[in-house]
C-alpha positions in Angstrom: 50.2 -69.1 -14.4 46.9 -70.6 -14.3 45.7 -68.2 -11.6 47.2 -65.1 -13.7 45.3 -66.3 -16.9 42.1 -66.6 -14.5 42.4 -63.3 -13.3 42.9 -61.7 -16.6 39.7 -63.6 -17.8 37.6 -62.0 -15.0 39.1 -58.6 -15.7 38.0 -59.0 -19.4 34.4 -60.1 -18.2 34.3 -57.0 -15.7 35.4 -54.7 -18.6 32.5 -56.1 -20.6 29.9 -54.9 -18.0 30.5 -51.2 -19.2 30.3 -52.2 -23.0 28.6 -49.5 -24.9 25.4 -50.8 -27.0 25.2 -49.5 -30.6 21.8 -48.1 -31.5 20.8 -51.2 -33.4 21.3 -53.4 -30.3 19.2 -51.1 -28.1 16.5 -50.9 -30.8 16.6 -54.9 -30.9 16.6 -55.1 -27.0 13.7 -52.3 -26.7 11.6 -54.2 -29.1 11.7 -57.3 -26.9 11.2 -55.3 -23.8 8.1 -54.2 -25.1 6.8 -57.3 -25.5 8.2 -59.1 -22.2 10.0 -56.5 -19.8 11.4 -59.6 -17.9 12.4 -62.4 -20.2 13.5 -65.6 -18.9 17.0 -67.2 -19.3 15.9 -69.4 -22.4 14.3 -66.2 -23.9 17.4 -64.3 -23.5 19.5 -67.1 -25.0 17.1 -67.2 -27.9 17.3 -63.8 -28.3 21.1 -63.9 -28.7 20.7 -66.6 -31.3 18.1 -64.9 -33.3 19.8 -61.2 -33.3 23.5 -61.5 -34.6 24.2 -58.1 -33.6 24.0 -59.2 -29.9 26.3 -62.3 -30.2 29.4 -60.4 -28.6 27.2 -59.8 -25.5 27.2 -61.9 -22.7 23.8 -63.6 -21.4 24.6 -62.1 -18.0 25.0 -58.6 -19.7 21.8 -59.0 -21.4 20.1 -59.7 -17.8 21.7 -56.9 -16.5 20.2 -54.5 -19.4 16.6 -55.7 -18.7 17.2 -55.1 -14.8 18.5 -51.6 -15.6 15.8 -51.0 -18.2 13.1 -52.2 -15.7 14.6 -49.9 -13.0 14.6 -46.9 -15.4 10.9 -47.5 -16.1 9.9 -47.7 -12.5 11.6 -44.4 -11.8 10.3 -42.7 -14.7 6.8 -43.7 -13.3 7.6 -42.6 -9.9 8.8 -39.2 -11.1 5.8 -38.6 -13.3 3.7 -39.5 -10.3 5.6 -37.0 -7.9 5.5 -34.2 -10.7 1.7 -34.7 -10.9 1.2 -34.8 -7.0 3.3 -31.5 -7.1 1.3 -30.0 -9.7 -1.5 -30.7 -7.7 -0.2 -29.3 -4.4 0.9 -26.3 -6.2 -2.6 -25.6 -7.4 -4.1 -26.5 -4.4 -1.8 -24.1 -2.5 -2.9 -21.3 -5.1 -6.4 -22.2 -4.6 -5.8 -22.0 -0.4 -4.3 -18.6 -0.8 -7.0 -17.3 -2.7 -9.4 -18.7 -0.4 -7.4 -17.1 2.5 -7.5 -13.8 0.7 -11.2 -14.1 0.5 -11.9 -14.8 4.0 -9.4 -12.0 4.9 -11.8 -9.7 3.1 -14.7 -11.5 4.9 -13.0 -10.9 8.0 -12.3 -7.3 7.5 -16.0 -6.7 6.5 -17.3 -8.2 9.7 -14.8 -6.6 11.8 -16.1 -3.2 10.4 -19.5 -4.3 10.9 -18.9 -5.3 14.6 -17.4 -1.9 15.2 -20.3 -0.2 13.8 -22.5 -2.3 15.9 -20.6 -1.5 19.0 -20.7 2.2 18.3 -24.2 2.1 18.1 -24.8 0.1 21.3 -22.5 2.7 23.4 -24.4 5.7 22.0 -27.0 7.5 24.3 -30.7 6.0 24.1 -32.0 9.0 22.3 -29.4 8.7 19.7 -29.8 5.1 19.5 -33.3 5.5 18.2 -32.0 7.6 15.4 -29.2 5.4 14.5 -31.6 2.2 14.9 -33.3 3.6 11.8 -29.7 4.0 10.0 -28.9 0.4 11.1 -32.0 -1.0 9.4 -31.1 1.1 6.2 -27.5 -0.2 6.6 -28.9 -3.8 6.9 -31.0 -3.4 4.0 -28.2 -2.0 1.9 -26.2 -4.9 2.8 -29.1 -7.6 1.9 -29.1 -5.5 -1.4 -25.4 -6.1 -2.0 -26.0 -9.7 -1.5 -28.7 -9.9 -4.3 -28.7 -6.4 -5.9 -31.7 -5.4 -7.6 -31.5 -4.9 -11.5 -30.9 -1.5 -12.8 -32.8 -2.1 -15.8 -36.3 -3.6 -14.8 -37.7 -3.6 -18.4 -35.8 -5.5 -20.8 -36.5 -5.6 -24.7 -37.4 -9.3 -25.0 -36.2 -9.4 -28.5 -33.1 -7.3 -28.3 -29.7 -9.4 -28.1 -28.1 -6.2 -26.4 -30.8 -6.5 -23.7 -29.8 -10.0 -23.2 -25.9 -9.3 -23.2 -26.7 -6.9 -20.5 -28.4 -9.2 -18.3 -25.5 -11.9 -19.2 -22.8 -9.5 -18.1 -24.7 -8.5 -14.8 -24.9 -12.3 -14.0 -21.3 -12.7 -14.7 -20.4 -10.1 -12.4 -22.7 -11.4 -9.7 -21.6 -14.8 -10.3 -17.9 -13.9 -9.7 -18.5 -11.8 -6.5 -20.1 -15.1 -5.1 -17.4 -17.5 -6.5 -14.2 -15.6 -5.6 -15.5 -12.3 -3.5 -17.6 -12.0 -0.4 -20.9 -11.4 -1.8 -22.2 -14.4 0.1 -21.1 -15.2 3.7 -19.7 -18.8 3.3 -19.4 -21.3 5.9 -17.2 -24.4 5.2 -19.0 -27.9 5.5 -17.8 -30.0 8.3 -15.6 -32.9 7.2 -14.6 -31.3 3.8 -10.8 -30.8 4.0 -8.7 -29.6 1.1 -5.8 -31.9 -0.1 -4.2 -33.3 -3.4 -6.5 -36.2 -3.3 -9.6 -34.6 -1.5 -12.9 -33.8 -3.5 -12.1 -30.0 -2.7 -13.2 -27.1 -0.3 -17.0 -27.3 0.1 -19.0 -24.1 1.7 -22.7 -23.4 2.1 -24.3 -20.0 2.6 -25.1 -18.3 5.9 -28.0 -15.7 6.0 -28.6 -14.8 2.5 -32.0 -15.2 0.3 -32.4 -18.6 -0.9 -29.7 -21.3 -0.4 -26.3 -21.4 -2.0 -23.3 -23.8 -2.0 -20.0 -23.3 -3.5 -17.2 -25.6 -4.2 -13.4 -25.2 -5.3 -11.6 -28.2 -6.5 -9.0 -29.6 -9.0 -9.6 -32.0 -11.8 -7.4 -33.5 -14.4 -9.3 -32.4 -17.8 -8.9 -29.2 -20.0 -11.5 -26.2 -19.3 -13.4 -26.9 -22.4 -14.0 -30.6 -21.5 -14.9 -29.5 -17.9 -17.5 -27.0 -19.3 -18.9 -29.5 -21.9 -19.5 -32.1 -19.2 -21.1 -29.6 -16.7 -23.4 -28.0 -19.1 -24.8 -31.5 -19.7 -26.8 -31.4 -16.5 -28.9 -34.6 -17.3 -25.4 -36.8 -17.1 -24.7 -35.7 -13.3 -27.9 -34.2 -11.9 -30.0 -37.0 -10.8 -33.0 -34.6 -9.9 -32.8 -33.2 -13.5 -35.7 -34.4 -15.7 -35.1 -32.4 -18.8 -33.1 -29.5 -20.4 -34.4 -27.9 -23.5 -32.1 -25.1 -25.1 -34.7 -23.0 -26.8 -32.5 -20.3 -28.1 -28.7 -19.8 -28.8 -27.3 -16.2 -29.6 -23.7 -15.7 -30.3 -22.1 -12.6 -28.7 -19.2 -10.1 -30.0 -16.7 -11.3 -27.6 -16.9 -14.8 -28.7 -19.3 -16.2 -25.9 -23.0 -17.6 -26.2 -26.1 -17.0 -24.7 -28.7 -19.5 -24.4 -32.3 -19.4 -23.2 -32.9 -22.8 -21.3 -36.1 -24.3 -19.9 -35.3 -26.9 -17.1 -37.7 -29.3 -15.4 -36.6 -31.1 -12.0 -38.0 -34.0 -10.0 -39.7 -33.7 -6.6 -37.8 -35.8 -4.2 -40.9 -37.1 -2.4 -44.8 -37.7 -3.1 -45.6 -34.9 -0.7 -44.6 -31.8 -2.8 -44.5 -30.5 -6.6 -41.9 -30.7 -9.0 -39.8 -27.3 -9.7 -38.9 -26.0 -13.1 -36.4 -23.2 -14.2 -36.5 -20.5 -17.1 -32.8 -19.3 -17.1 -30.5 -17.6 -19.3 -26.9 -19.2 -19.4 -23.8 -17.1 -20.6 -20.6 -19.0 -21.7 -17.5 -16.7 -22.3 -13.8 -16.3 -21.6 -11.9 -14.0 -19.3 -8.7 -12.1 -19.9 -6.6 -14.4 -17.9 -7.8 -17.6 -19.9 -10.4 -18.7 -17.7 -13.7 -20.0 -18.8 -17.1 -19.1 -17.2 -20.2 -20.7 -17.6 -23.1 -18.5 -15.6 -26.8 -18.9 -15.4 -29.6 -17.0 -13.6 -33.4 -17.0 -13.9 -35.4 -14.6 -16.2 -38.2 -13.1 -14.1 -40.0 -9.7 -14.7 -37.7 -8.1 -12.5 -34.5 -9.0 -14.8 -36.5 -8.6 -17.9 -35.9 -10.9 -20.8 -38.3 -13.3 -22.7 -41.0 -15.1 -20.7 -40.7 -18.8 -20.2 -42.8 -21.5 -21.3 -45.7 -22.4 -19.0 -46.0 -26.0 -17.8 -48.7 -27.8 -15.8 -47.7 -29.9 -12.5 -44.6 -27.5 -12.0 -44.0 -24.7 -9.5 -41.6 -22.0 -11.1 -38.4 -21.8 -9.0 -35.6 -18.9 -9.3 -32.0 -19.5 -10.0 -30.0 -16.8 -8.8 -26.6 -16.0 -10.4 -24.9 -19.2 -10.2 -22.3 -20.9 -12.5 -18.8 -22.3 -13.0 -15.3 -20.6 -13.1 -12.8 -22.9 -14.8 -9.2 -21.9 -14.9 -6.5 -23.9 -16.6 -3.7 -25.2 -14.4 0.0 -25.3 -15.5 1.0 -28.9 -16.8 -2.6 -29.5 -17.6 -6.0 -30.0 -15.6 -8.2 -27.3 -14.4 -9.2 -25.6 -11.3 -12.9 -25.2 -10.9 -15.2 -22.8 -8.9 -18.8 -24.0 -8.6 -21.6 -21.7 -7.1 -25.2 -23.1 -7.1 -27.9 -20.4 -5.6 -31.4 -21.3 -5.9 -34.8 -20.1 -4.5 -37.1 -22.9 -4.3 -40.2 -21.1 -2.8 -40.2 -23.2 0.4 -43.2 -21.7 1.7 -45.3 -23.4 -1.1 -44.9 -26.9 0.4 -46.1 -28.3 3.7 -44.3 -26.6 6.7 -42.8 -30.3 7.8 -41.0 -30.6 4.4 -39.6 -26.9 4.3 -36.2 -27.7 5.7 -35.9 -30.1 2.6 -36.2 -26.6 0.3 -34.3 -24.5 2.8 -31.3 -26.4 3.6 -28.0 -25.5 1.6 -26.5 -28.8 2.8 -29.0 -30.6 0.8 -28.4 -28.2 -2.0 -24.5 -28.8 -1.7 -25.2 -32.7 -1.8 -27.6 -32.9 -4.6 -25.9 -30.3 -7.2 -22.7 -29.0 -6.0 -20.9 -31.9 -4.8 -22.4 -34.1 -7.3 -21.0 -32.1 -10.4 -17.5 -32.0 -8.7 -17.7 -35.6 -8.0 -18.7 -36.3 -11.7 -15.9 -34.4 -13.2 -13.5 -36.1 -11.0 -14.9 -39.5 -12.1 -14.6 -38.6 -15.6 -11.1 -37.4 -15.3 -10.0 -40.7 -13.8 -12.1 -42.9 -16.1 -10.2 -41.0 -19.0 -7.0 -41.9 -17.6 -7.6 -45.4 -17.1 -7.3 -45.2 -13.4 -10.4 -46.7 -12.4 -11.0 -50.4 -12.9 -14.4 -51.5 -14.2 -16.3 -54.8 -13.6 -18.8 -57.4 -15.6 -16.7 -56.7 -18.8 -18.3 -53.5 -19.4 -16.9 -49.9 -19.8 -17.5 -47.3 -17.2 -19.7 -45.3 -19.3 -22.0 -48.3 -19.8 -22.3 -48.9 -16.0 -22.8 -45.2 -15.4 -25.6 -45.5 -17.9 -27.2 -48.2 -15.8 -27.3 -46.1 -12.7 -28.9 -43.2 -14.5 -31.5 -45.4 -15.7 -32.5 -46.6 -12.3 -32.4 -43.2 -10.8 -34.6 -41.7 -13.4 -37.0 -44.7 -13.5 -37.5 -44.4 -9.9 -37.9 -40.4 -10.0 -40.4 -41.1 -12.9 -42.2 -43.3 -10.6 -42.3 -41.1 -7.6 -43.4 -38.1 -9.5 -46.0 -39.9 -12.0 -46.3 -36.9 -14.5 -49.1 -36.8 -16.9 -47.2 -36.0 -20.0 -45.4 -39.6 -19.4 -48.9 -41.2 -19.3 -49.4 -41.5 -15.5 -52.8 -41.3 -14.1 -54.0 -41.9 -10.4 -56.6 -44.6 -9.9 -59.8 -43.4 -8.3 -59.8 -43.1 -4.3 -61.6 -41.4 -1.6 -58.6 -39.3 -1.1 -57.8 -41.0 2.4 -55.5 -43.8 1.0 -52.2 -44.1 2.6 -50.8 -45.6 -0.6 -51.3 -43.9 -3.9 -51.7 -46.2 -7.1 -50.9 -44.6 -10.3 -51.0 -46.5 -13.8 -49.4 -45.9 -17.1 -51.5 -47.6 -19.7 -49.0 -45.8 -22.6 -45.7 -47.1 -21.2 -44.3 -46.5 -24.9 -43.8 -43.1 -23.6 -41.1 -44.6 -21.1 -39.5 -46.6 -23.9 -35.8 -46.2 -23.7 -35.4 -45.5 -19.9 -37.6 -48.6 -18.8 -38.4 -51.1 -21.7 -36.6 -51.5 -25.0 -38.8 -51.1 -27.8 -38.6 -54.7 -28.9 -40.1 -55.9 -25.4 -42.9 -58.4 -26.8 -44.9 -57.6 -23.6 -45.9 -54.0 -24.6 -46.7 -55.4 -28.0 -50.3 -56.3 -26.7 -52.4 -54.5 -24.2 -50.9 -53.9 -20.7 -49.3 -51.1 -18.8 -47.2 -50.3 -15.7 -48.7 -49.9 -12.2 -46.8 -47.9 -9.5 -47.7 -48.2 -5.7 -46.1 -45.5 -3.7 -46.3 -43.8 -0.1 -44.3 -41.3 1.9 -44.0 -41.1 5.6 -41.9 -39.1 8.3 -39.2 -40.9 10.4 -38.0 -39.4 13.6 -34.7 -40.1 15.1 -33.4 -42.6 12.3 -30.1 -42.1 10.6 -31.1 -42.5 6.7 -27.7 -44.1 5.9 -28.1 -46.7 8.5 -31.7 -47.5 7.6 -30.9 -48.1 4.1 -28.0 -50.1 4.9 -30.1 -52.5 6.8 -32.8 -52.5 4.1 -29.9 -53.6 1.5 -28.3 -56.1 3.5 -31.3 -57.7 5.1 -33.8 -58.1 2.0 -35.8 -60.9 3.7 -36.9 -58.4 6.7 -39.2 -56.6 4.5 -39.6 -58.4 0.9 -41.9 -61.0 -0.3 -40.4 -63.7 -2.7 -43.4 -64.4 -4.5 -43.7 -60.4 -5.4 -40.0 -60.8 -6.4 -40.8 -63.8 -8.4 -43.7 -61.6 -10.1 -41.5 -58.8 -11.0 -38.9 -61.1 -12.7 -41.9 -62.8 -14.6 -42.5 -59.4 -16.3 -39.3 -59.5 -18.2 -40.8 -62.6 -20.2 -43.5 -62.4 -22.6 -47.0 -64.3 -22.0 -49.5 -64.1 -19.3 -48.8 -64.8 -15.4 -50.8 -65.0 -12.6 -50.7 -62.4 -9.7 -49.3 -63.9 -6.6 -51.1 -63.5 -3.4 -48.9 -62.3 -0.3 -47.5 -65.0 2.0 -46.7 -64.6 5.5 -43.2 -63.1 5.9 -41.3 -65.9 7.6 -38.0 -64.0 7.3 -36.5 -66.6 5.1 -36.2 -66.1 1.4 -32.9 -67.9 0.7 -29.5 -66.1 0.7 -28.5 -63.0 -1.2 -25.1 -62.6 -2.7 -23.9 -59.0 -3.8 -22.0 -58.9 -7.0 -20.2 -55.6 -7.2 -20.1 -53.7 -10.7 -18.9 -50.1 -10.2 -18.6 -47.5 -7.4 -17.7 -43.8 -7.3 -14.3 -42.5 -6.0 -15.5 -42.0 -2.7 -17.9 -45.1 -2.6 -20.8 -42.7 -1.9 -22.8 -44.7 -4.7 -22.2 -48.2 -6.0 -23.8 -50.4 -8.4 -24.2 -54.0 -7.9 -26.1 -57.3 -9.2 -27.9 -59.0 -6.3 -28.6 -62.6 -6.6 -31.6 -64.1 -4.4 -30.7 -67.5 -4.3 -33.2 -70.4 -3.1 -36.6 -69.0 -4.3 -37.6 -71.8 -6.3 -41.0 -70.1 -7.2 -43.1 -72.2 -9.3 -46.6 -71.4 -10.6 -49.1 -73.2 -12.7 -48.3 -71.0 -15.5 -45.2 -69.4 -14.6 -41.9 -71.5 -14.1 -38.9 -69.3 -13.1 -35.3 -70.0 -12.2 -34.1 -71.1 -8.9 -32.2 -67.8 -8.5 -33.3 -64.5 -9.1 -31.5 -61.2 -9.9 -31.7 -57.7 -9.3 -29.6 -54.7 -10.4 -29.1 -52.3 -7.6 -28.1 -48.8 -7.0 -27.2 -47.8 -3.5 -26.2 -44.3 -2.4 -25.7 -42.2 0.9 -24.6 -44.8 3.3 -22.2 -42.5 5.1 -23.7 -41.2 7.9 -21.2 -38.3 8.2 -22.2 -36.7 5.0 -24.4 -33.6 6.3 -27.5 -33.5 4.1 -27.0 -36.5 2.0 -29.9 -38.4 0.7 -29.8 -42.2 1.1 -31.3 -44.5 -1.7 -31.7 -48.1 -2.5 -33.1 -48.5 -6.0 -33.6 -51.9 -7.8 -35.0 -53.6 -10.7 -35.4 -57.2 -11.8 -32.9 -58.3 -14.5 -32.6 -61.8 -16.2 -29.2 -63.9 -16.6 -28.2 -62.3 -19.8 -28.1 -58.9 -18.5 -27.7 -57.0 -21.7 -26.7 -53.4 -22.0 -30.4 -52.5 -23.1 -31.9 -54.7 -20.5 -35.5 -53.5 -19.4 -35.6 -52.0 -16.3 -38.6 -51.3 -13.8 -37.2 -49.6 -10.9 -38.5 -49.6 -7.3 -36.9 -48.7 -4.1 -36.7 -46.3 -1.2 -35.2 -42.9 -0.5 -34.5 -41.3 2.8 -33.8 -37.5 3.2 -32.6 -35.7 6.2 -35.2 -32.7 7.0 -32.9 -31.2 9.8 -29.2 -30.7 9.8 -27.3 -32.6 12.5 -25.7 -30.6 15.3 -23.4 -33.2 16.7 -20.5 -33.7 14.6 -19.2 -36.8 16.5 -22.6 -38.4 15.6 -21.1 -38.9 12.1 -18.7 -41.6 13.3 -21.0 -43.2 15.3 -22.1 -47.0 14.3 -25.1 -48.6 15.9 -25.3 -52.2 16.3 -28.9 -53.5 15.7 -28.4 -56.2 18.2 -28.5 -53.5 21.0 -32.2 -52.8 20.5 -33.9 -55.1 17.8 -36.0 -57.9 19.0 -34.3 -61.0 19.6 -36.7 -64.3 20.1 -35.6 -66.6 22.9 -35.0 -70.1 22.0 -36.4 -71.5 25.4 -39.5 -69.4 25.9 -40.3 -68.1 22.5 -41.0 -64.7 23.9 -39.7 -61.6 22.1 -37.4 -59.6 24.5 -35.8 -56.1 23.8 -32.6 -54.9 24.9 -32.4 -51.9 27.4 -29.8 -49.3 27.0 -27.4 -48.2 29.6 -27.6 -44.7 28.8 -30.6 -42.7 29.2 -29.3 -39.2 27.9 -30.8 -38.0 24.7 -28.6 -38.1 21.8 -28.0 -34.9 20.0 -28.7 -36.9 16.8 -31.9 -38.0 18.4 -33.9 -35.0 16.9 -33.2 -35.7 13.5 -36.3 -36.1 11.2 -36.4 -37.5 7.7 -38.9 -38.2 5.2 -39.0 -41.8 3.5 -40.2 -42.1 -0.1 -41.3 -45.8 -0.9 -42.3 -46.7 -4.8 -42.7 -50.0 -6.2 -43.6 -50.7 -10.0 -45.2 -53.7 -11.6 -46.2 -54.4 -15.1 -49.8 -55.6 -15.8 -52.2 -56.9 -18.4 -55.3 -54.9 -18.9 -57.7 -57.6 -17.6 -55.5 -58.0 -14.5 -55.1 -54.3 -13.6 -57.5 -54.4 -10.5 -55.7 -57.6 -9.2 -52.3 -56.1 -9.4 -53.5 -53.0 -7.7 -55.0 -54.9 -4.7 -51.9 -56.8 -4.6 -49.5 -53.9 -4.9 -51.4 -51.9 -2.1 -51.1 -54.7 0.1 -47.5 -55.3 -0.6 -46.5 -51.5 0.2 -48.3 -51.4 3.3 -46.5 -54.6 4.3 -43.2 -53.0 3.4 -44.2 -49.6 5.3 -45.0 -51.7 8.3 -41.6 -53.8 8.4 -39.8 -50.4 7.7 -41.5 -48.9 10.5 -40.5 -51.6 13.0 -36.9 -51.5 11.9 -36.7 -47.9 12.2 -38.0 -48.0 15.7 -35.3 -50.5 16.5 -32.4 -48.7 15.1 -33.6 -45.2 16.3 -30.5 -43.7 18.6 -33.1 -42.6 21.0 -34.2 -46.2 21.8 -30.5 -47.3 22.1 -28.9 -44.4 23.8 -26.7 -41.4 23.0 -23.4 -43.0 24.2 -23.6 -46.3 22.6 -20.3 -47.8 21.8 -19.5 -49.2 18.3 -18.9 -52.5 19.9 -21.7 -52.5 22.6 -22.9 -55.8 23.8 -26.6 -56.3 23.6 -28.1 -54.9 26.5 -29.4 -56.5 29.8 -31.8 -59.2 28.5 -32.1 -61.8 31.2 -32.2 -64.5 28.3 -29.0 -63.2 27.0 -27.2 -63.3 30.2 -28.5 -66.7 30.9 -27.4 -68.2 27.7 -24.0 -66.6 28.3 -23.5 -68.5 31.6 -24.7 -71.8 29.7 -22.0 -71.5 27.0 -19.3 -70.5 29.4 -20.1 -73.3 31.9 -20.6 -75.9 29.3 -17.3 -75.2 27.6 -15.4 -75.2 30.7 -17.5 -78.4 31.9 -16.5 -80.5 28.5 -13.0 -79.4 27.8 -11.6 -78.2 31.1 -10.6 -74.9 29.8 -12.0 -71.5 30.5 -13.8 -69.8 27.5 -12.8 -66.4 28.7 -10.4 -65.1 31.0 -10.5 -64.9 34.9 -13.6 -62.6 35.8 -13.3 -59.6 37.9 -16.4 -60.7 39.4 -18.8 -63.7 39.0 -21.8 -61.8 38.0 -23.6 -62.5 34.6 -22.9 -58.9 33.4 -19.3 -59.6 33.1 -19.7 -63.1 31.6 -21.8 -61.7 28.7 -19.6 -58.7 28.2 -16.4 -60.9 27.9 -18.2 -63.4 25.8 -19.6 -60.7 23.5 -16.0 -58.9 22.9 -14.2 -62.3 22.6 -11.9 -62.1 19.6 -13.1 -65.6 18.2 -16.3 -65.8 16.3 -18.8 -67.7 18.7 -22.3 -68.7 17.2 -25.1 -70.8 18.5 -27.6 -72.9 16.5 -30.6 -74.9 17.2 -30.8 -78.6 17.7 -33.3 -79.1 14.8 -33.3 -80.9 11.5 -32.4 -77.8 9.9 -30.4 -75.8 12.3 -30.6 -72.0 12.3 -28.4 -69.7 14.4 -29.9 -68.2 17.5 -26.9 -66.2 19.1 -23.8 -64.7 18.0 -21.2 -62.6 19.5 -20.0 -59.3 18.1 -17.0 -61.3 16.1 -19.5 -64.0 15.0 -21.7 -61.2 13.5 -19.0 -59.6 11.7 -17.9 -63.0 10.4 -21.3 -63.8 9.2 -22.0 -60.0 8.0 -25.5 -59.9 9.6 -27.2 -58.6 12.9 -28.8 -60.3 15.7 -32.4 -59.4 14.1 -31.4 -61.3 10.8 -29.3 -64.0 12.5 -32.2 -66.2 12.7 -32.8 -66.2 8.7 -29.2 -68.0 8.5 -29.0 -71.8 8.8 -25.8 -73.4 9.6 -25.9 -75.5 6.3 -25.9 -72.2 4.1 -22.4 -71.1 5.7 -20.5 -74.4 5.9 -18.9 -75.6 2.6 -19.1 -79.2 1.6 -15.8 -80.5 3.8 -17.1 -78.5 6.6 -20.5 -80.4 6.3 -18.8 -83.7 6.0 -16.5 -83.0 9.1 -19.6 -82.0 11.3 -21.3 -85.0 10.3 -18.3 -87.2 11.0 -17.9 -85.7 14.5 -21.6 -84.8 15.5 -22.1 -88.1 17.4 -19.0 -87.3 19.3 -20.3 -84.1 20.0 -23.6 -85.5 21.5 -22.0 -88.1 23.6 -18.7 -86.5 24.8 -20.0 -82.8 24.6 -17.3 -81.5 22.2 -14.9 -82.0 19.2 -12.5 -80.1 17.0 -13.2 -79.7 13.6 -10.2 -78.9 11.0 -9.7 -75.6 9.6 -11.4 -74.7 6.2 -13.7 -72.2 4.7 -17.2 -71.0 5.3 -19.3 -68.4 3.6 -20.9 -65.2 5.1 -24.6 -64.2 4.6 -23.3 -62.0 1.8 -21.5 -64.7 0.1 -18.0 -63.7 1.1 -15.6 -66.8 1.9 -14.2 -66.7 5.4 -11.1 -68.8 6.1 -10.6 -70.2 9.9 -7.7 -72.2 11.5 -9.7 -74.3 13.7 -13.4 -74.8 14.9 -14.6 -76.1 18.0 -18.2 -77.4 18.5 -19.4 -78.3 22.0 -22.8 -79.1 23.4 -24.4 -76.2 25.3 -26.3 -77.5 28.6 -28.9 -75.6 30.5 -29.5 -75.6 34.2 -31.2 -79.1 34.1 -28.2 -80.6 32.2 -30.5 -81.0 29.1 -28.7 -80.1 25.7 -30.2 -76.6 24.8 -28.2 -75.7 21.6 -24.8 -76.4 19.9 -22.2 -73.7 20.2 -19.2 -73.1 17.5 -16.1 -70.9 17.9 -14.3 -70.2 14.9 -10.7 -69.4 15.6 -8.3 -66.9 13.6 -10.9 -66.1 10.8 -10.5 -63.8 8.3 -12.1 -63.0 4.8 -10.4 -64.5 1.8 
């Protein structure tokens, strides 16, 4: 009987699982779910007590309801995500089909031209002479099709009808480039389409001027996209100013704008360019929105643009944006940039900078598309931001750094800049700005007390050509190893400019290679990490002066871009400015930095994935003899990337008082020369031509006799003290095999000197990876800096044992890399390395199973 009653009760509970909830009960549960999607058992019981309408529901049923609700929410989000991906794929498929149709037309045209050429080649020689003229005419006609001459060479400058005619012609020519075959497009290497890719990127081939084209998808409506793209100052870093001088509405609902735009010169070796253009915004019958633009010249007709000193007038051929709405939201964008920068008016060595469509694509076309995608994801809340600041605020910092550096490089007279008197043979140009109030807003806030008295800004700049140096690799090294080129006294002087009051000009000190550790604090980065903003903390300066006392740590706001070596035509740049600890949104910025621009296009695609270890080429000072030895590459074949040239531009800015201008100028000139010498040394070391074309990413450091000897000592001492082999059985007993296996050992092995303040003298590849450094910068790192307090205590406790017995095991813990990142390890083994005379040479440490925390 009891068993039947128990079964009946269980059936009632089971039946309760499928009870229907009333709307009032669902509403009460939804309110709790919105506050806490996963309530605890106590919270569910409290809910039943507080809501009488839920009193007839078992607590277990309440738990099941919340589980089902979370499951439905997860399914809804996943379904929404899949629908979004499906819409992207559908739009991308449509885009690819259109691109395929365009390519089919281009192929048909090329096949036809190829057939005509074959017919000409197979005709008799007499006829060939006649048809050659025909061929010239045909080629001329083809060029005219690419850039057709205006049918109305003389326009009424004051006639809206004449401007509308120019606008309609511009529209037709732009569309023929965006979706037609008016320009022969060649897709850039590495730009593959996909739902999460930036889009389809192509550059021109055999056309007047240089042109680039991009097609992509973004999650913004067409009108918003057009608004952002028309605001060139927000995304085009080379744009100095855009002035809309006239707006004329058209009868079809569009607008015509007359625009004067000034752009920065990328180096100190060439003049800046400006543009006088007509911009036409209109809608098409299919609902698309078009923004097209071209220069107004005597051949096109139209008003004459304003004159400007220190600028060369460049021509914008029909360019613009075709923005089409996508089903379900978002837009499909076609971008065309086509310009003629008058390359013949710059020094011949710099002409590739103005004749490369890849550089145009990186600076304008891809930059525009990336900016739109960034804004779209920020608007959707898909991008986290750091430092407690909104993405727009961080983006403003990036723009101010870039703009301040461009202002320094160009030194426009209307900004207040003037060049100090020189004999014309100076390698470093010194410019001063005694009216920095013209730069207020981009550099110093109006409330800065320093400029309430006499003073100004001084800029020391220089440009130089580099041979066989990957721009991204050079800038990466400059960023990660500031001690190789910077002077801490100059950094302290720059930081002091943020404070009011007088301060003395420091003398340059010998570069000892040690200026304390640097820690990178990331703030923001773009989608593909092609640019990132960070705060760099320079620790341990402790710079003091009789009339200047600064904090021990200095801070730099730093913008870095172009580190990806596979990006063809990309400019690599490192720009920084001192900031104080408060780092307010209107913090004054006085940017300095480096810019490296490739002058020649790369011909070897595999070179993009090549990584170079500086250990294979940079000088490594021997602990025993103090001599500088250089690694020798195993490969003697020239690299296809070894012919790449680039131009390096350096600019450093300093504030000064009027009575100290000459002193600051002398210091700045000497400092920039010192930096140039350091950069040249690093550039020579990392040049692919010095380390061979076929160097592997994990190559061990060459054939230095000292390196082989040290490897033998490390291996022999470990076996002598512990009775075990450090490396596996060797194929041969040669030193080459010992060094190679030690270099590729999976655990981090590092050696430090036996001095009062031990510094590192050697590390294998795993050790360099753990410390996030290279052999040339390894000696700037002390053992004390990387060990935490527990690690230092453990080493002190075992040090006597190590010196007497030869080795000791240290417990696992956490150490710090040179970049300030914590690294955990399971066990550390320390042993005494003996030389051939059995005398202590150094200490070796092996960190087992290490990983970044």
